[in-house]
MOPAC internal coordinates of N, CA, C and O (Angstrom, degrees):
PM7 1SCF
backbone

  N    0.0000 0     0.00 0     0.00 0    0    0    0
  C    1.4237 1     0.00 0     0.00 0    1    0    0
  C    1.4917 1   116.13 1     0.00 0    2    1    0
  O    1.2310 1   118.17 1   151.56 1    3    2    1
  N    1.2701 1   121.08 1   -28.44 1    3    2    1
  C    1.3910 1   128.46 1   177.38 1    5    3    2
  C    1.5817 1   107.61 1   -63.44 1    6    5    3
  O    1.2310 1   119.74 1   143.06 1    7    6    5
  N    1.3628 1   118.10 1   -36.94 1    7    6    5
  C    1.4576 1   125.59 1   175.90 1    9    7    6
  C    1.4240 1   109.00 1   -61.23 1   10    9    7
  O    1.2310 1   118.96 1   133.57 1   11   10    9
  N    1.2529 1   119.59 1   -46.43 1   11   10    9
  C    1.4961 1   125.46 1  -176.86 1   13   11   10
  C    1.5187 1   109.37 1   -58.82 1   14   13   11
  O    1.2310 1   120.50 1   126.37 1   15   14   13
  N    1.3672 1   116.64 1   -53.63 1   15   14   13
  C    1.4299 1   120.51 1  -177.29 1   17   15   14
  C    1.5623 1   109.87 1   -62.04 1   18   17   15
  O    1.2310 1   118.76 1   141.85 1   19   18   17
  N    1.2416 1   119.97 1   -38.15 1   19   18   17
  C    1.4476 1   129.68 1   176.37 1   21   19   18
  C    1.5723 1   107.74 1   -52.58 1   22   21   19
  O    1.2310 1   121.65 1   126.70 1   23   22   21
  N    1.2744 1   114.44 1   -53.30 1   23   22   21
  C    1.4518 1   128.79 1  -172.86 1   25   23   22
  C    1.6269 1   104.88 1   -67.79 1   26   25   23
  O    1.2310 1   122.14 1   128.73 1   27   26   25
  N    1.2617 1   113.51 1   -51.27 1   27   26   25
  C    1.4612 1   117.19 1  -177.25 1   29   27   26
  C    1.5492 1   109.74 1   -64.93 1   30   29   27
  O    1.2310 1   115.83 1   136.96 1   31   30   29
  N    1.2428 1   125.52 1   -43.04 1   31   30   29
  C    1.3833 1   128.52 1   178.95 1   33   31   30
  C    1.5419 1   109.51 1   -64.29 1   34   33   31
  O    1.2310 1   120.55 1   137.16 1   35   34   33
  N    1.2870 1   116.54 1   -42.84 1   35   34   33
  C    1.5708 1   121.93 1   173.09 1   37   35   34
  C    1.4384 1   114.21 1   -53.40 1   38   37   35
  O    1.2310 1   121.92 1   130.90 1   39   38   37
  N    1.3989 1   113.94 1   -49.10 1   39   38   37
  C    1.3673 1   122.98 1   178.78 1   41   39   38
  C    1.5208 1   115.84 1   -66.18 1   42   41   39
  O    1.2310 1   120.95 1   143.57 1   43   42   41
  N    1.3187 1   115.80 1   -36.43 1   43   42   41
  C    1.5566 1   120.42 1   174.97 1   45   43   42
  C    1.5712 1   105.90 1   -70.58 1   46   45   43
  O    1.2310 1   120.37 1   145.07 1   47   46   45
  N    1.2916 1   116.90 1   -34.93 1   47   46   45
  C    1.3689 1   116.22 1  -178.40 1   49   47   46
  C    1.5604 1   114.22 1   -67.84 1   50   49   47
  O    1.2310 1   124.44 1   145.13 1   51   50   49
  N    1.3690 1   109.09 1   -34.87 1   51   50   49
  C    1.5495 1   115.41 1   171.17 1   53   51   50
  C    1.4233 1   112.18 1   -67.33 1   54   53   51
  O    1.2310 1   119.03 1   142.33 1   55   54   53
  N    1.2139 1   119.46 1   -37.67 1   55   54   53
  C    1.6022 1   123.31 1   178.59 1   57   55   54
  C    1.4924 1   106.05 1   -63.35 1   58   57   55
  O    1.2310 1   118.29 1   133.11 1   59   58   57
  N    1.3742 1   120.87 1   -46.89 1   59   58   57
  C    1.4594 1   121.48 1  -175.09 1   61   59   58
  C    1.5782 1   108.19 1   -63.01 1   62   61   59
  O    1.2310 1   123.06 1   141.76 1   63   62   61
  N    1.3182 1   111.73 1   -38.24 1   63   62   61
  C    1.5372 1   113.97 1  -178.00 1   65   63   62
  C    1.5327 1   109.30 1   -68.17 1   66   65   63
  O    1.2310 1   118.35 1   143.69 1   67   66   65
  N    1.3222 1   120.74 1   -36.31 1   67   66   65
  C    1.5308 1   123.09 1   178.06 1   69   67   66
  C    1.4588 1   105.93 1   -65.07 1   70   69   67
  O    1.2310 1   118.47 1   133.76 1   71   70   69
  N    1.3151 1   120.51 1   -46.24 1   71   70   69
  C    1.3974 1   120.96 1  -175.79 1   73   71   70
  C    1.4779 1   112.23 1   -66.97 1   74   73   71
  O    1.2310 1   118.41 1   141.14 1   75   74   73
  N    1.3624 1   120.63 1   -38.86 1   75   74   73
  C    1.4147 1   126.02 1   177.66 1   77   75   74
  C    1.6491 1   109.58 1   -61.52 1   78   77   75
  O    1.2310 1   121.36 1   139.47 1   79   78   77
  N    1.2733 1   115.01 1   -40.53 1   79   78   77
  C    1.3683 1   122.44 1   179.19 1   81   79   78
  C    1.5503 1   115.43 1   -64.89 1   82   81   79
  O    1.2310 1   124.14 1   139.86 1   83   82   81
  N    1.3824 1   109.65 1   -40.14 1   83   82   81
  C    1.4108 1   118.54 1   179.96 1   85   83   82
  C    1.6381 1   110.65 1   -68.93 1   86   85   83
  O    1.2310 1   122.31 1   147.85 1   87   86   85
  N    1.3993 1   113.19 1   -32.15 1   87   86   85
  C    1.3990 1   116.41 1   178.52 1   89   87   86
  C    1.4006 1   112.95 1   -74.79 1   90   89   87
  O    1.2310 1   119.96 1   157.79 1   91   90   89
  N    1.3666 1   117.68 1   -22.21 1   91   90   89
  C    1.4551 1   121.98 1   177.27 1   93   91   90
  C    1.3712 1   119.35 1   -96.21 1   94   93   91
  O    1.2310 1   122.00 1  -176.46 1   95   94   93
  N    1.3870 1   113.78 1     3.54 1   95   94   93
  C    1.5272 1   120.90 1  -175.33 1   97   95   94
  C    1.4547 1   112.08 1   -64.02 1   98   97   95
  O    1.2310 1   117.59 1   153.51 1   99   98   97
  N    1.3309 1   122.20 1   -26.49 1   99   98   97
  C    1.4834 1   120.42 1  -177.31 1  101   99   98
  C    1.4369 1   108.75 1   -60.01 1  102  101   99
  O    1.2310 1   116.71 1   147.37 1  103  102  101
  N    1.4479 1   123.86 1   -32.63 1  103  102  101
  C    1.4074 1   123.98 1  -174.44 1  105  103  102
  C    1.5438 1   114.05 1   -96.09 1  106  105  103
  O    1.2310 1   122.38 1   177.59 1  107  106  105
  N    1.3501 1   113.04 1    -2.41 1  107  106  105
  C    1.4712 1   112.33 1   176.12 1  109  107  106
  C    1.6251 1   113.48 1  -118.51 1  110  109  107
  O    1.2310 1   123.09 1     4.69 1  111  110  109
  N    1.2910 1   111.67 1  -175.31 1  111  110  109
  C    1.4542 1   112.78 1  -175.85 1  113  111  110
  C    1.5496 1   105.06 1   -63.42 1  114  113  111
  O    1.2310 1   117.37 1   -41.00 1  115  114  113
  N    1.3392 1   122.61 1   139.00 1  115  114  113
  C    1.4447 1   123.93 1  -175.13 1  117  115  114
  C    1.5623 1   107.68 1   -83.66 1  118  117  115
  O    1.2310 1   122.18 1   -36.89 1  119  118  117
  N    1.3661 1   113.42 1   143.11 1  119  118  117
  C    1.4314 1   121.57 1   175.21 1  121  119  118
  C    1.5459 1   115.29 1   -61.02 1  122  121  119
  O    1.2310 1   117.55 1   -33.73 1  123  122  121
  N    1.2809 1   122.27 1   146.27 1  123  122  121
  C    1.3566 1   121.22 1  -174.74 1  125  123  122
  C    1.5009 1   110.67 1  -100.46 1  126  125  123
  O    1.2310 1   123.12 1    -2.05 1  127  126  125
  N    1.3481 1   111.62 1   177.95 1  127  126  125
  C    1.5811 1   114.94 1   177.36 1  129  127  126
  C    1.5028 1   105.10 1   -65.92 1  130  129  127
  O    1.2310 1   119.53 1   137.59 1  131  130  129
  N    1.4232 1   118.50 1   -42.41 1  131  130  129
  C    1.4322 1   116.61 1   176.86 1  133  131  130
  C    1.4638 1   117.72 1   -55.11 1  134  133  131
  O    1.2310 1   118.25 1   144.60 1  135  134  133
  N    1.3699 1   120.95 1   -35.40 1  135  134  133
  C    1.3648 1   123.91 1   175.53 1  137  135  134
  C    1.5671 1   111.24 1   -61.96 1  138  137  135
  O    1.2310 1   122.30 1   134.48 1  139  138  137
  N    1.4065 1   113.20 1   -45.52 1  139  138  137
  C    1.3983 1   119.62 1  -179.40 1  141  139  138
  C    1.5713 1   112.95 1   -61.21 1  142  141  139
  O    1.2310 1   121.46 1   136.47 1  143  142  141
  N    1.3018 1   114.81 1   -43.53 1  143  142  141
  C    1.4799 1   121.27 1   173.96 1  145  143  142
  C    1.4582 1   109.72 1   -59.01 1  146  145  143
  O    1.2310 1   117.62 1   133.64 1  147  146  145
  N    1.2667 1   122.14 1   -46.36 1  147  146  145
  C    1.3344 1   123.73 1   176.60 1  149  147  146
  C    1.4996 1   120.73 1   -55.83 1  150  149  147
  O    1.2310 1   123.71 1   137.83 1  151  150  149
  N    1.3775 1   110.48 1   -42.17 1  151  150  149
  C    1.4578 1   120.90 1   179.96 1  153  151  150
  C    1.5080 1   107.17 1   -70.08 1  154  153  151
  O    1.2310 1   118.70 1   142.97 1  155  154  153
  N    1.2273 1   120.09 1   -37.03 1  155  154  153
  C    1.4167 1   125.66 1   179.67 1  157  155  154
  C    1.5228 1   112.55 1   -65.99 1  158  157  155
  O    1.2310 1   124.47 1   136.69 1  159  158  157
  N    1.3468 1   109.02 1   -43.31 1  159  158  157
  C    1.6270 1   114.95 1   179.89 1  161  159  158
  C    1.4327 1   103.35 1   -65.96 1  162  161  159
  O    1.2310 1   116.09 1   132.02 1  163  162  161
  N    1.3203 1   125.03 1   -47.98 1  163  162  161
  C    1.4284 1   127.39 1  -172.40 1  165  163  162
  C    1.5068 1   104.53 1   -58.37 1  166  165  163
  O    1.2310 1   117.86 1   131.30 1  167  166  165
  N    1.3534 1   121.68 1   -48.70 1  167  166  165
  C    1.3933 1   126.46 1  -173.02 1  169  167  166
  C    1.4772 1   115.09 1   -69.98 1  170  169  167
  O    1.2310 1   118.72 1   161.10 1  171  170  169
  N    1.3711 1   120.04 1   -18.90 1  171  170  169
  C    1.2760 1   130.38 1  -176.02 1  173  171  170
  C    1.5489 1   115.92 1   -66.76 1  174  173  171
  O    1.2310 1   117.33 1  -122.62 1  175  174  173
  N    1.2376 1   122.69 1    57.38 1  175  174  173
  C    1.5817 1   122.32 1  -173.95 1  177  175  174
  C    1.5567 1   103.47 1  -112.40 1  178  177  175
  O    1.2310 1   122.65 1    -8.61 1  179  178  177
  N    1.4160 1   112.52 1   171.39 1  179  178  177
  C    1.3071 1   122.40 1  -179.47 1  181  179  178
  C    1.5187 1   107.83 1   -67.94 1  182  181  179
  O    1.2310 1   117.37 1   148.29 1  183  182  181
  N    1.3195 1   122.61 1   -31.71 1  183  182  181
  C    1.4184 1   129.08 1   176.98 1  185  183  182
  C    1.5182 1   112.73 1   -59.41 1  186  185  183
  O    1.2310 1   123.31 1   131.55 1  187  186  185
  N    1.3420 1   111.27 1   -48.45 1  187  186  185
  C    1.4577 1   121.91 1   179.51 1  189  187  186
  C    1.5026 1   111.37 1   -63.43 1  190  189  187
  O    1.2310 1   123.82 1   130.30 1  191  190  189
  N    1.3416 1   110.28 1   -49.70 1  191  190  189
  C    1.5724 1   115.41 1   176.63 1  193  191  190
  C    1.4741 1   113.46 1   -57.08 1  194  193  191
  O    1.2310 1   119.12 1   151.97 1  195  194  193
  N    1.4091 1   119.29 1   -28.03 1  195  194  193
  C    1.3797 1   119.99 1   177.93 1  197  195  194
  C    1.5354 1   119.16 1   -81.16 1  198  197  195
  O    1.2310 1   123.10 1   141.82 1  199  198  197
  N    1.2742 1   111.66 1   -38.18 1  199  198  197
  C    1.5230 1   121.93 1  -172.90 1  201  199  198
  C    1.4457 1   111.84 1  -108.72 1  202  201  199
  O    1.2310 1   115.53 1   160.69 1  203  202  201
  N    1.3190 1   126.09 1   -19.31 1  203  202  201
  C    1.5351 1   124.16 1  -174.93 1  205  203  202
  C    1.5021 1   109.47 1  -145.44 1  206  205  203
  O    1.2310 1   117.64 1  -137.08 1  207  206  205
  N    1.3448 1   122.10 1    42.92 1  207  206  205
  C    1.3738 1   125.51 1  -173.38 1  209  207  206
  C    1.5824 1   112.27 1   -70.58 1  210  209  207
  O    1.2310 1   121.52 1   147.75 1  211  210  209
  N    1.3353 1   114.71 1   -32.25 1  211  210  209
  C    1.4794 1   121.75 1   173.88 1  213  211  210
  C    1.5382 1   110.89 1   -65.76 1  214  213  211
  O    1.2310 1   122.37 1   136.29 1  215  214  213
  N    1.3077 1   113.06 1   -43.71 1  215  214  213
  C    1.4117 1   114.81 1  -178.86 1  217  215  214
  C    1.5154 1   112.91 1   -68.02 1  218  217  215
  O    1.2310 1   117.37 1   138.42 1  219  218  217
  N    1.3394 1   122.62 1   -41.58 1  219  218  217
  C    1.3806 1   128.05 1   172.85 1  221  219  218
  C    1.6041 1   111.66 1   -59.01 1  222  221  219
  O    1.2310 1   120.90 1   138.45 1  223  222  221
  N    1.3581 1   115.88 1   -41.55 1  223  222  221
  C    1.4550 1   114.84 1   179.00 1  225  223  222
  C    1.4353 1   110.84 1   -66.89 1  226  225  223
  O    1.2310 1   119.79 1   145.00 1  227  226  225
  N    1.3576 1   118.01 1   -35.00 1  227  226  225
  C    1.5297 1   118.75 1   177.43 1  229  227  226
  C    1.5763 1   108.96 1   -61.68 1  230  229  227
  O    1.2310 1   120.29 1   140.16 1  231  230  229
  N    1.3443 1   117.06 1   -39.84 1  231  230  229
  C    1.4433 1   117.19 1   179.55 1  233  231  230
  C    1.5161 1   112.12 1   -65.67 1  234  233  231
  O    1.2310 1   118.00 1   146.55 1  235  234  233
  N    1.2959 1   121.41 1   -33.45 1  235  234  233
  C    1.4941 1   130.12 1  -172.38 1  237  235  234
  C    1.5788 1   101.46 1   -79.48 1  238  237  235
  O    1.2310 1   118.29 1   144.57 1  239  238  237
  N    1.2811 1   120.87 1   -35.43 1  239  238  237
  C    1.4812 1   124.80 1   178.78 1  241  239  238
  C    1.5690 1   107.22 1   -66.83 1  242  241  239
  O    1.2310 1   120.08 1   133.29 1  243  242  241
  N    1.2862 1   117.45 1   -46.71 1  243  242  241
  C    1.3986 1   121.42 1  -178.66 1  245  243  242
  C    1.5708 1   114.48 1   -67.67 1  246  245  243
  O    1.2310 1   121.72 1   145.60 1  247  246  245
  N    1.3501 1   114.31 1   -34.40 1  247  246  245
  C    1.4673 1   116.94 1   173.96 1  249  247  246
  C    1.6406 1   113.55 1   -71.30 1  250  249  247
  O    1.2310 1   122.71 1   151.18 1  251  250  249
  N    1.3552 1   112.40 1   -28.82 1  251  250  249
  C    1.4375 1   113.28 1   174.20 1  253  251  250
  C    1.5684 1   111.48 1   -67.45 1  254  253  251
  O    1.2310 1   122.07 1   137.59 1  255  254  253
  N    1.4051 1   113.64 1   -42.41 1  255  254  253
  C    1.4804 1   122.24 1   176.66 1  257  255  254
  C    1.4987 1   111.77 1   -64.03 1  258  257  255
  O    1.2310 1   120.38 1   145.47 1  259  258  257
  N    1.3250 1   116.89 1   -34.53 1  259  258  257
  C    1.4180 1   118.56 1   174.93 1  261  259  258
  C    1.5804 1   116.33 1   -62.56 1  262  261  259
  O    1.2310 1   123.76 1   137.33 1  263  262  261
  N    1.4327 1   110.38 1   -42.67 1  263  262  261
  C    1.4127 1   121.45 1   177.81 1  265  263  262
  C    1.5471 1   107.75 1   -57.11 1  266  265  263
  O    1.2310 1   119.45 1   128.45 1  267  266  265
  N    1.3898 1   118.66 1   -51.55 1  267  266  265
  C    1.3039 1   124.16 1   179.61 1  269  267  266
  C    1.5277 1   117.36 1   -57.16 1  270  269  267
  O    1.2310 1   120.94 1   141.29 1  271  270  269
  N    1.3482 1   115.81 1   -38.71 1  271  270  269
  C    1.3144 1   124.09 1   179.37 1  273  271  270
  C    1.5742 1   106.61 1   -69.98 1  274  273  271
  O    1.2310 1   118.35 1   138.26 1  275  274  273
  N    1.2743 1   120.75 1   -41.74 1  275  274  273
  C    1.4544 1   126.02 1  -178.98 1  277  275  274
  C    1.5921 1   105.38 1   -60.57 1  278  277  275
  O    1.2310 1   118.04 1   130.35 1  279  278  277
  N    1.2995 1   121.33 1   -49.65 1  279  278  277
  C    1.4209 1   126.23 1  -179.18 1  281  279  278
  C    1.4192 1   109.92 1   -61.63 1  282  281  279
  O    1.2310 1   116.53 1   152.92 1  283  282  281
  N    1.3632 1   124.20 1   -27.08 1  283  282  281
  C    1.4829 1   118.72 1   177.96 1  285  283  282
  C    1.4817 1   107.52 1   -99.53 1  286  285  283
  O    1.2310 1   117.38 1  -161.62 1  287  286  285
  N    1.2895 1   122.59 1    18.38 1  287  286  285
  C    1.3740 1   122.88 1   169.29 1  289  287  286
  C    1.5494 1   113.04 1    81.89 1  290  289  287
  O    1.2310 1   120.00 1  -171.20 1  291  290  289
  N    1.2385 1   117.61 1     8.80 1  291  290  289
  C    1.5209 1   119.09 1  -177.40 1  293  291  290
  C    1.4833 1   104.28 1   -91.61 1  294  293  291
  O    1.2310 1   118.44 1  -102.73 1  295  294  293
  N    1.2842 1   120.59 1    77.27 1  295  294  293
  C    1.4979 1   125.79 1  -175.86 1  297  295  294
  C    1.5493 1   116.01 1   -63.56 1  298  297  295
  O    1.2310 1   123.02 1   141.76 1  299  298  297
  N    1.3856 1   111.83 1   -38.24 1  299  298  297
  C    1.4723 1   111.56 1   174.54 1  301  299  298
  C    1.4724 1   119.59 1   -62.78 1  302  301  299
  O    1.2310 1   123.36 1   136.09 1  303  302  301
  N    1.3456 1   111.17 1   -43.91 1  303  302  301
  C    1.4544 1   118.56 1   177.21 1  305  303  302
  C    1.4586 1   108.55 1   -68.85 1  306  305  303
  O    1.2310 1   116.27 1   140.62 1  307  306  305
  N    1.3072 1   124.68 1   -39.38 1  307  306  305
  C    1.4461 1   123.63 1   175.37 1  309  307  306
  C    1.4698 1   112.11 1   -59.61 1  310  309  307
  O    1.2310 1   117.45 1   140.65 1  311  310  309
  N    1.2698 1   122.47 1   -39.35 1  311  310  309
  C    1.3916 1   129.29 1  -176.93 1  313  311  310
  C    1.4875 1   109.85 1   -67.36 1  314  313  311
  O    1.2310 1   121.67 1   135.01 1  315  314  313
  N    1.4025 1   114.41 1   -44.99 1  315  314  313
  C    1.4892 1   120.55 1  -179.19 1  317  315  314
  C    1.5326 1   113.20 1   -64.84 1  318  317  315
  O    1.2310 1   122.66 1   137.38 1  319  318  317
  N    1.3819 1   112.51 1   -42.62 1  319  318  317
  C    1.4911 1   117.94 1   175.85 1  321  319  318
  C    1.4802 1   113.65 1   -67.13 1  322  321  319
  O    1.2310 1   118.05 1   139.56 1  323  322  321
  N    1.3262 1   121.32 1   -40.44 1  323  322  321
  C    1.4286 1   127.75 1   171.85 1  325  323  322
  C    1.5424 1   112.12 1   -52.78 1  326  325  323
  O    1.2310 1   121.93 1   128.93 1  327  326  325
  N    1.3437 1   113.91 1   -51.07 1  327  326  325
  C    1.4578 1   119.90 1   177.60 1  329  327  326
  C    1.5199 1   113.25 1   -57.78 1  330  329  327
  O    1.2310 1   122.38 1   134.42 1  331  330  329
  N    1.3784 1   113.05 1   -45.58 1  331  330  329
  C    1.4972 1   122.40 1  -178.99 1  333  331  330
  C    1.5604 1   107.79 1   -66.32 1  334  333  331
  O    1.2310 1   120.33 1   146.28 1  335  334  333
  N    1.3135 1   116.97 1   -33.72 1  335  334  333
  C    1.4480 1   116.78 1   176.61 1  337  335  334
  C    1.4933 1   110.40 1   -66.49 1  338  337  335
  O    1.2310 1   119.27 1   131.81 1  339  338  337
  N    1.3394 1   119.00 1   -48.19 1  339  338  337
  C    1.4092 1   124.30 1  -178.77 1  341  339  338
  C    1.5431 1   111.90 1   -58.09 1  342  341  339
  O    1.2310 1   118.89 1   143.47 1  343  342  341
  N    1.3993 1   119.72 1   -36.53 1  343  342  341
  C    1.4287 1   120.83 1  -176.77 1  345  343  342
  C    1.4606 1   105.53 1   -75.25 1  346  345  343
  O    1.2310 1   120.83 1   140.44 1  347  346  345
  N    1.3029 1   116.01 1   -39.56 1  347  346  345
  C    1.5846 1   119.75 1  -175.58 1  349  347  346
  C    1.5337 1   107.63 1   -68.52 1  350  349  347
  O    1.2310 1   119.35 1   142.79 1  351  350  349
  N    1.2980 1   118.84 1   -37.21 1  351  350  349
  C    1.4637 1   117.42 1   176.92 1  353  351  350
  C    1.5405 1   117.14 1   -69.55 1  354  353  351
  O    1.2310 1   121.45 1   142.65 1  355  354  353
  N    1.3638 1   114.83 1   -37.35 1  355  354  353
  C    1.4699 1   122.19 1   168.80 1  357  355  354
  C    1.6396 1   111.39 1   -59.23 1  358  357  355
  O    1.2310 1   123.24 1   133.56 1  359  358  357
  N    1.2738 1   111.40 1   -46.44 1  359  358  357
  C    1.3940 1   118.55 1  -177.04 1  361  359  358
  C    1.5496 1   111.54 1   -59.47 1  362  361  359
  O    1.2310 1   121.22 1   135.67 1  363  362  361
  N    1.3896 1   115.27 1   -44.33 1  363  362  361
  C    1.4789 1   124.77 1   177.87 1  365  363  362
  C    1.4895 1   109.21 1   -57.93 1  366  365  363
  O    1.2310 1   121.62 1   134.08 1  367  366  365
  N    1.2435 1   114.51 1   -45.92 1  367  366  365
  C    1.4953 1   125.25 1  -177.26 1  369  367  366
  C    1.5377 1   109.83 1   -60.43 1  370  369  367
  O    1.2310 1   122.21 1   125.79 1  371  370  369
  N    1.2893 1   113.37 1   -54.21 1  371  370  369
  C    1.5573 1   120.05 1   179.49 1  373  371  370
  C    1.5183 1   108.99 1   -62.66 1  374  373  371
  O    1.2310 1   118.90 1   134.03 1  375  374  373
  N    1.3413 1   119.70 1   -45.97 1  375  374  373
  C    1.4721 1   118.81 1  -179.38 1  377  375  374
  C    1.4054 1   114.75 1   -69.59 1  378  377  375
  O    1.2310 1   119.44 1   148.80 1  379  378  377
  N    1.1827 1   118.68 1   -31.20 1  379  378  377
  C    1.5728 1   122.51 1   173.44 1  381  379  378
  C    1.5967 1   109.84 1   -67.81 1  382  381  379
  O    1.2310 1   119.98 1   138.42 1  383  382  381
  N    1.1723 1   117.64 1   -41.58 1  383  382  381
  C    1.5375 1   125.07 1   179.65 1  385  383  382
  C    1.5916 1   105.39 1   -63.85 1  386  385  383
  O    1.2310 1   121.89 1   127.32 1  387  386  385
  N    1.3014 1   113.98 1   -52.68 1  387  386  385
  C    1.4987 1   118.33 1   177.91 1  389  387  386
  C    1.4996 1   117.59 1   -58.04 1  390  389  387
  O    1.2310 1   121.38 1   137.83 1  391  390  389
  N    1.2982 1   114.97 1   -42.17 1  391  390  389
  C    1.4205 1   118.45 1   172.24 1  393  391  390
  C    1.4546 1   117.89 1   -65.27 1  394  393  391
  O    1.2310 1   121.03 1   139.30 1  395  394  393
  N    1.4442 1   115.63 1   -40.70 1  395  394  393
  C    1.4098 1   125.14 1   175.72 1  397  395  394
  C    1.4905 1   109.47 1   -61.08 1  398  397  395
  O    1.2310 1   119.54 1   133.25 1  399  398  397
  N    1.3244 1   118.49 1   -46.75 1  399  398  397
  C    1.4793 1   119.26 1   174.66 1  401  399  398
  C    1.4773 1   115.82 1   -64.87 1  402  401  399
  O    1.2310 1   119.26 1   148.35 1  403  402  401
  N    1.1900 1   119.02 1   -31.65 1  403  402  401
  C    1.4856 1   123.23 1   176.72 1  405  403  402
  C    1.5120 1   110.47 1   -70.48 1  406  405  403
  O    1.2310 1   121.14 1   143.41 1  407  406  405
  N    1.3534 1   115.42 1   -36.59 1  407  406  405
  C    1.4735 1   116.29 1  -179.90 1  409  407  406
  C    1.5807 1   107.84 1   -76.94 1  410  409  407
  O    1.2310 1   116.64 1   151.53 1  411  410  409
  N    1.2681 1   123.99 1   -28.47 1  411  410  409
  C    1.4594 1   124.95 1   173.20 1  413  411  410
  C    1.5109 1   109.52 1   -67.47 1  414  413  411
  O    1.2310 1   121.70 1   136.29 1  415  414  413
  N    1.4107 1   114.35 1   -43.71 1  415  414  413
  C    1.5145 1   116.00 1   178.35 1  417  415  414
  C    1.5062 1   108.46 1   -63.46 1  418  417  415
  O    1.2310 1   116.75 1   135.56 1  419  418  417
  N    1.2676 1   123.79 1   -44.44 1  419  418  417
  C    1.4194 1   123.28 1  -173.66 1  421  419  418
  C    1.5799 1   111.64 1   -67.74 1  422  421  419
  O    1.2310 1   122.55 1   152.61 1  423  422  421
  N    1.3398 1   112.72 1   -27.39 1  423  422  421
  C    1.4228 1   118.90 1   177.66 1  425  423  422
  C    1.5262 1   114.99 1   -81.78 1  426  425  423
  O    1.2310 1   123.30 1   165.67 1  427  426  425
  N    1.3540 1   111.28 1   -14.33 1  427  426  425
  C    1.5304 1   114.99 1  -177.42 1  429  427  426
  C    1.4576 1   113.28 1    86.15 1  430  429  427
  O    1.2310 1   120.30 1  -174.85 1  431  430  429
  N    1.3896 1   117.04 1     5.15 1  431  430  429
  C    1.4947 1   119.53 1   177.87 1  433  431  430
  C    1.4630 1   109.42 1   -99.26 1  434  433  431
  O    1.2310 1   122.03 1   -40.57 1  435  434  433
  N    1.4039 1   113.72 1   139.43 1  435  434  433
  C    1.5044 1   119.18 1   177.53 1  437  435  434
  C    1.4918 1   110.12 1  -121.98 1  438  437  435
  O    1.2310 1   120.10 1   180.00 1  439  438  437

């Protein structure tokens, strides 16, 4: 059970860091479409599909909207949507891992 709490707190810490970075993104170099694509690719696992499919779908939708905005020359909107897609993908990944770890702990499997 200690392992479960350690993993959950680590994942929550990662999520807090991602949220803090997204809140500070206005003053830093913006994330690109490529970064969003990479985050979505990394998050696209069987575990994420099982435990956080809706969150991952939201990230993919925002990436598609970011691409459309970029094609229309709306660079600010494209950047904003790409940053949101990146955060959403990372959130989906962390959420899925936390729920998977919880399911393992509840079943008594480590």
